[in-house]
TORKOL-965279 format. One record per residue: x, y, z of N, C-alpha, C, O in turn. Coordinates in steps of 0.1 Angstrom, whole numbers, plus 2048, in hexadecimal, padded with zeros to 3 digits. Example, Ala and Ser with C-alpha at 12.3 -4.5 7.8 and 13.67 -1.06 7.14 Angstrom:
TORKOL-965279
8847C784E87B7D384E8847DF84E88E7DF855/8807EA8478897F584788180084F88680B850/
//
This chain:
TORKOL-965279
2CD904F442C4914F412BB91BF352B2923F36/2C2914F282BE917F1C2B390BF182BA901F1B/2A9906F152A78FBF0D29D8FEF03292902F07/2A08FBEF52988FFEE92938EFEE72998E6EEC/2878EFEDF2838E4ED82778E7ED126C8ECED2/2818E2EC42768DDEB72728EAEB22668EDEAE/27D8F5EB2274903EB1278908EA3283907E9D/26A90EE9E26B912E90261924E94259928E9C/268927E88266939E8A26893AE7B270934E74/25C947E7526094DE6C25C95EE6C255964E74/265962E61265973E5F25A976E5425D96FE4A/25197BE5324997EE4A245973E3E243975E32/24496CE4423C960E3E244955E3B23F94AE37/256958E3C25F94EE35268949E4427094FE4B/264938E44266933E4F277932E4A27D930E40/27C935E5B288934E5F28F92BE6629B928E63/28A927E6E29091FE79283915E75277918E72/28C906E772808F5E702848EDE7B28C8E4E78/27E8EEE882838E7E9028D8E2E9A28F8D7E9F/2938F3E9C2A28F2EA12A28F0EB52A08F9EBE/2A58E0EB52A78E3EC42B98E2EC52C38E1EBD/2B88E3ED72C28ECEDF2C28EDEEE2B98F4EF4/2CB8E7EF52CC8EBF042DA8F3F032E48F1EFC/2D78FAF0C2E8901F112E5901F212DC906F26/2ED8FCF272EC8F9F342F5905F3D2FF90AF39/2EF908F4A2F8915F52308911F4F30D906F4B/30D919F5231C915F4E322911F4332E90DF43/31B911F3932090FF2C320917F1F31591CF1D/32C91BF14326926F0D32991BEFF332913EFB/31F91FEFB31C91AEEC31F921EDF31D92DEDC/325918ED632A91FECB31C91DEC0318912EC0/314924EB730F924EAD316928EA0319933E9D/31991BE9831F922E8A31691CE8430D914E88/319923E7230F91CE6731192BE5B315936E5D/30C926E5130C92EE4630693CE4430093FE4E/306942E3F2FD950E382EF94BE3A2F093FE39/2E294DE3D2D8948E3C2D293DE452C6938E44/2DB93BE4C2D792FE522C992FE5E2BF928E5F/2CF938E642C393FE702C7944E7A2BF947E82/2D9946E7D2DA948E852D7953E8C2D3953E98/2D795FE852CF96DE8C2C196BE942BE96DEA0/2B8963E872AC95EE8B2AC95BE982A6962EA0/2B2953E9B2B2948EA42B1956EB52A8957EBE/2BE95DEB32BF967EBE2B6971EBD2B4974EC9/2AF978EB32A597DEB6298976EBB29297BEC4/29596CEB728F967EBA289961EC927D961ECC/29595DECF29B95EEE129896AEE729196BEF2/29E974EDF29B983EE028E98AEE228C992EEA/286986EDA27B989EDB277995ED026D99CED1/27F995EC327C99DEBA27099EEB526A993EB3/26B9A9EB425B9AAEAB25E9A4E9F2699A7E9A/25799CE9A25499AE8C259990E8A25E98DE7F/25B988E9526497AE91254971E9A24E976EA4/252966E94246960E9624694FE9C246946E94/24694FEA524B93FEA323A934EA222F936EA5/23F92DE9D238925E98233918EA0227914EA1/23E911EA423B904EA824C906EB425690CEB0/24B901EBE2528FBEC6257902ED424C907ED9/262905EDC25E909EE826A907EE82718FFEE2/26E917EF327E919EFA277920F0926D928F0A/27E91CF1227D91EF1D28E921F2029791CF1B/28C92BF2C295932F33296933F4328F939F4A/2A2928F4629F92AF56293928F5C28E92FF64/28E91BF5427E91AF5527491BF5426A915F57/27592AF4B26B933F47266933F3A26D936F30/25D930F38255932F2825C93EF22256949F24/26693FF1C26D947F12265952F0C26595EF0E/25F949F0325394FEF624D957EF924D961EF1/244956F0723895DF1023D966F1023596FF0C/24796BF1124F978F1C252981F1225997EF08/24E98EF15250998F0D25E99AF0E265993F16/2659A4F042759A3F012779AAF112809A4F17/2719B5F182799BCF262789B6F3027E9B8F3A/26C9A7F2A26D99EF39279994F3827E990F43/27D990F2D28A98BF2929698FF2D29E987F30/29899BF2C2A09A2F2E2A49A2F402AF9A3F45/2989A1F462999A7F5329A993F572A298DF5E/29098FF51298983F572A597AF572A696FF5D/2B2985F4C2BE980F4D2C4980F402D0980F40/2B9981F302C097DF242C5986F1E2BC98EF19/2D1989F1C2D9994F142D698EF042D6982F00/2D4996EFF2D6996EF12E19A4EE82DE9AFEE6/2F099DEE52F49A2EDE2F39A4ECE2F399BEC6/2F29AFECA2F19B1EB92FB9AEEAD3069B2EB1/2FB9AAEA33029ABE9B3079B7E953139B9E93/2FB9C0E932FE9D2E932FA9D5E9B2EE9D7E9B/3029D8EA62F99E4EB12F59EEEAC2F99F2EA1/2EC9F3EB12E49FCEA72E9A0FEB32EDA10EBF/2E5A17EAA2ECA21EAF2E1A27EB62D7A21EB4/2DFA35EBF2D4A38EC42DBA48EC92E3A49ED2/2D7A53EC12D8A5EEC12D2A64ED02C9A60ED7/2DCA70ED52D5A75EE02CFA72EED2C7A78EF4/2D7A5FEEC2D8A5DEF92E2A54EFE2E5A49EF9/2EAA5AF0A2F8A55F0D2F9A49F152F1A45F1E/304A44F0F306A31F15302A34F202F7A2FF22/306A3DF2D304A39F382F4A3BF3D2F1A33F46/2EAA42F382E1A47F372D7A3CF342CDA38F3A/2DBA38F282D1A27F222D7A1CF302CFA16F38/2E2A1CF302EAA10F322E2A11F452DFA06F4A/2E2A20F4E2DBA1DF5D2CCA1AF5B2C7A12F63/2C6A1EF512B6A1CF4E2B2A10F4B2A6A0CF4D/2BEA08F452B79FAF442BA9F2F4C2B29E9F4F/2C89F5F532CC9EEF5E2C19EBF6C2BD9E0F71/2BC9FBF702B59FCF792A39F7F7529A9F7F7E/2A39F5F6B2949F3F642949E7F6528A9E2F69/29F9DEF632A19D0F682A09CCF7129A9C1F71/2A69D1F7F2A99D1F8929A9D7F902999D4F9C/2929DCF8C2819E4F9227D9D9F8E2789D4F99/27B9CEF842749C5F7E27A9B7F842749ACF83/2829B8F892869ADF932859ADFA02869A3FA7/2819BAFA827B9BEFB52899C2FBB2889C4FC7/2939C4FB729F9CFFB929F9DBFBB2989E2FB4/2A89E1FC52A99EFFC42B39F3FB92BE9EEFB8/2AF9FCFB32B8A04FA82C0A08FAF2BFA0BFBB/2CFA08FA52DCA0BFA92DBA1CFA72D4A23F9F/2E5A20FB42E5A31FB62ECA36FAA2EDA2DFA1/2F2A3FFA62FBA44F9D308A42FA0311A3FF98/308A43FA931CA42FAE31BA2EFAB321A27FA3/314A2BFB2313A1BFB0315A13F9F31CA0AF99/30AA1FF9C30AA1BF8E318A19F8831EA0FF83/31CA27F89327A2CF81331A26F8733BA27F80/333A20F90341A18F9233FA08F89349A03F84/335A03F893329FBF813329FCF723339F1F6C/332A04F6D332A0CF60343A0FF5C346A0BF51/34DA14F65356A11F62361A03F6736BA00F61/35E9FFF6E3639F2F6F3619EAF6436B9E3F60/3529EAF5C3549E3F4F35B9E9F443609E2F3B/35C9F8F443639FDF3836E9F8F393749F6F2E/3749F5F483859F5F473889E7F463949E4F45/37E9DDF4737E9CFF443809CDF373879C4F32/3759D9F2E37A9D8F1E3849DFF1B3849DEF0F/38D9E7F1E3969EFF1A38B9FAF0F38C9FCF03/3869FEF1537AA0EF1337DA16F18382A15F23/37DA20F11383A2DF1B374A31F2036BA30F18/371A35F2E365A38F3535CA45F31351A4AF35/368A4BF2735FA59F23357A52F1834DA58F15/358A47F11351A45F06341A40F0D337A3EF07/343A3FF15330A3AF1C32CA4AF20323A4BF28/32FA51F1D329A61F1F327A63F10321A6DF0F/329A5EF04324A5EEF7316A57EF7310A50EFF/312A5DEE8304A51EE2308A47EE2314A43EE1/2FAA3EEE42FDA30EE1301A2EED42FAA32ECB/30DA28ED2315A23ECB31AA35EBB323A38EB4/30FA3AEBF314A46EB331FA49EB2324A4DEBD/327A48EA6334A4EEA133CA40EA5346A42E9D/33EA34EAB342A2AEB0348A21EA4342A1EE9A/353A1DEA6352A11E9B350A07E9B34EA05EA7/34F9FEE9334B9F0E9234F9E8EA13469E3EA7/35B9E8EA63659E8EB035F9ECEB73569E4EBC/35E9F7EBC35A9FFEC734B9F9ECC3489F6ED7/3429FAEC13369F4EC13359E9ECB32D9E8ED5/3409DFEC433D9D5ECB3439D0ED933F9C7EE0/34D9DAEDB3569DEEE73459E3EF23409DCEFA/3419EDEEE3389F2EF632C9E6EF93259E7F03/32A9DDEF031D9DAEF23259CAEFE31E9C3F05/3329C9EFD3359BFF073359C6F143349BFF1E/3379D7F143389E0F203269DFF283229DFF33/3209DEF1D30D9DFF2330A9D1F232FE9CEF25/3109C9F223119B9F263139B7F3630C9B1F3F/31F9BFF383279BEF423209C6F4E3239C2F5A/3179D0F4E3129D8F543069CFF573049CDF63/2FE9C9F4D2EB9C5F502F09BAF572ED9BCF63/2F99ADF553039A8F5C2F699AF5D2F0996F67/2F6994F4E2E698DF4B2EC97FF4E2F897DF4D/2E0971F522E6967F532E895FF422EF955F42/2E4962F392E195DF2A2E796AF242E4976F27/2F2963F1B2F796DF0E2F4967F062F995CF05/2E796FEFB2EA969EEC2F2974EE62EE980EE7/2FF974EDF30897CED7309978EC930B96CEC6/307981EBF301980EB230E984EAB311990EA9/31697BEA932597FE9D32B98EEAA32B999EA4/32D98DEB4336994EBB341993EB434599FEB5/34798DEAE35B991EA9353995E9B35A992E91/34899BE9734F9A3E883519B0E8F3509B4E9A/3559B3E8435F9C0E8336B9C2E8C3729CBE88/36E9BCE9437C9BBE9C3879BAE963889B5E8B/38E9BEE9A39B9B9E973A39B0EA039D9AEEAB/3B09A9EA03B69A5EA93B59A5EB63B299AEBD/3B99B2EBE3B89BAEC83AC9B9ECD3AB9B0ED6/3A19BFECA3969C0ECD38F9B2EC93839B6EC9/38E9A5EC738B99DEC8390995ED4388990EDC/39F994ED539F992EE4399997EED393990EF4/39A9A3EEE3949AEEFA3869AEEFB3819B4F05/37E9A9EF23709A7EF136E994EF5367990EFE/37498BEEE37697CEF537B980F0437297BF0B/380983F0A385983F1637D989F1E37B984F2A/376995F1836399CF2135E993F2335B991F2F/359989F1935197EF1A355970F2534F968F2B/35D973F23365964F2F36096CF39356968F40/366976F3C366982F49359980F4F35797AF5A/351984F47343989F4A33997BF4C33197CF55/33896FF43331968F41337958F4632F950F49/342956F46343949F4834A949F5935594CF5F/33D943F5C336942F6632C936F69324933F61/32D92FF78322922F7A314923F7630F919F72/30C931F75300935F7530393EF6D300948F73/306941F62306948F5730893CF4A30E932F4A/2FE944F3C30793AF30305943F282FE94DF2B/30D942F1B30C942F0F30793FF02305933F00/304947EF92FF942EED306948EE1301952EDD/310943EDC31D94DED3318949EC331C93FEBD/31294FEC1312953EB031B957EA731D963EA6/32194EE9F32B952E9633294AE8C33393EE8C/337953E8234094FE77349947E7734A93CE71/35694EE82360948E7C361942E9135A943E9A/37093CE8D377933E9837C939EA137D937EAD/383947E9839094AEA138C955EB039395BEB8/37D954EAC37895DEBF37794EEC537494FED1/377943EC3373937ECB380934ED138092CEDA/38D93AECD39B93BED339893BEDD39A932EE5/39194BEE0391955EEE38A948EF239093EEF5/37A94DEF1371943EF8370939EF436B937EE9/37592EEFB374922EF436791AEFF366918F0B/35F917EEE353912EF1351906EFB35B903F00/3448FFEFF3458F2F063418ECEF83478E2EF5/33A8F0EF132F8E6EE73318F5EDB334901EDD/32E8EDECC32C8F6EBF3248EDEB93238E1EBA/31D8F5EB33108F3EAE30F8F5E9F30A900E9F/3108F1E923098EFE872FB8F7E852F18F1E8A/2FA902E7F2EC902E7C2EC909E6C2F3911E65/2DE8FFE682DD900E562D18FBE582CC8F2E5F/2CC906E4A2BC900E4A2B1902E582A68FEE5B/2B990AE5E2AF90FE6B2B1905E752A9904E7F/2BD8FDE732B68EDE7D2CA8EBE832D38EDE7B/2CA8E9E8D2D68E7E912DD8D7E8A2DB8CEE93/2E48D2E802E88C8E7A2F28C0E7F2F48B5E7B/2F98C7E883088BDE8B30A8C7E9A3088D3E9C/30E8BEEA43148C6EB03238C1EB33268B6EAE/32B8C6EBB3378C2EBC33C8CAEC83358D2ECE/3498C6ECC3548D1ED33548DAECD34C8E0EC6/3648DEED136A8E7EC836B8E8EBE3668EFEB5/3768DEEC03798DBEB13738D8EA43798D6E99/3668D9EA835B8DBE9935D8E5E983568E8E8E/3638F0E9C3618FEE9636F8FEE8B36F903E80/37A8F7E923878F7E883858EBE7938B8EBE6E/37E8E3E7D3798DFE723728E3E683738DFE5C/36A8EDE6E3638F6E6536C8FFE5F369902E54/374904E6337F90EE5F383904E52381907E47/38D8F7E5838F8F5E493898EFE3E38E8EFE33/37D8EAE433738E3E373678E5E3335F8DDE2E/3648F5E383588FCE3534C8F6E3734C8EAE3B/33F8FCE353338F8E3A32D8EDE323258E4E37/3318F0E253288E5E1E3328D7E2432B8CEE29/33E8D6E243418C7E2A33C8C2E383368B8E3B/3418C9E3E3398C9E4C32F8C6E5332F8BEE5C/3278CCE4F31B8CAE4F30F8C3E443028C4E43/3158BDE3E3108B3E3230D8A7E3E30889CE3B/
//
């Protein structure tokens, strides 16, 4: 589903990714771990199409399409979802308004009929219930006044409503307490663990991987994948740290 070959990228003239290669097949969940400054968030931004990040070499294809040649909205319509490390606030725009327009915009781009208000609300309520989130919060401005954990839970509701093929989740476990971690992890499993979907899960800690069991774990250091393995690699990192494991 996602094939990255020899990817190099920079921002403001500073090289961040240095020949990163990775394959994520449909039905798989892959975890990316690595020290601060390794390029984990940059990888997510490049795949999502964030302005300012320039690819200087290499390729990335998603579902057979040249991902790097697509505008960000086209990537989203094709089924890519990017979860942010720090979800932004959008004052004056309700969650429901934002999500309905986002979903129907993607549906129109795919040649599908937009959802009616009633059908959309039914979907939104189901996703909020699955994340143990009060549906009344969806009427509030996007992430305004939300705690860190509420923002992450709200983002998972967004993911459930949009129902992507590929989710790139950047430190979704950041700021979550034990209960919220379980709820969010269960949400990822419920929404994305399917034969026709895939997840690239960027995280610093092994604790989320106890809930979302990955098919593979990769260590990113110096802008490239330096080691790959199974879930036991995350346990090794937890015990020995990056300096020993990535050496």
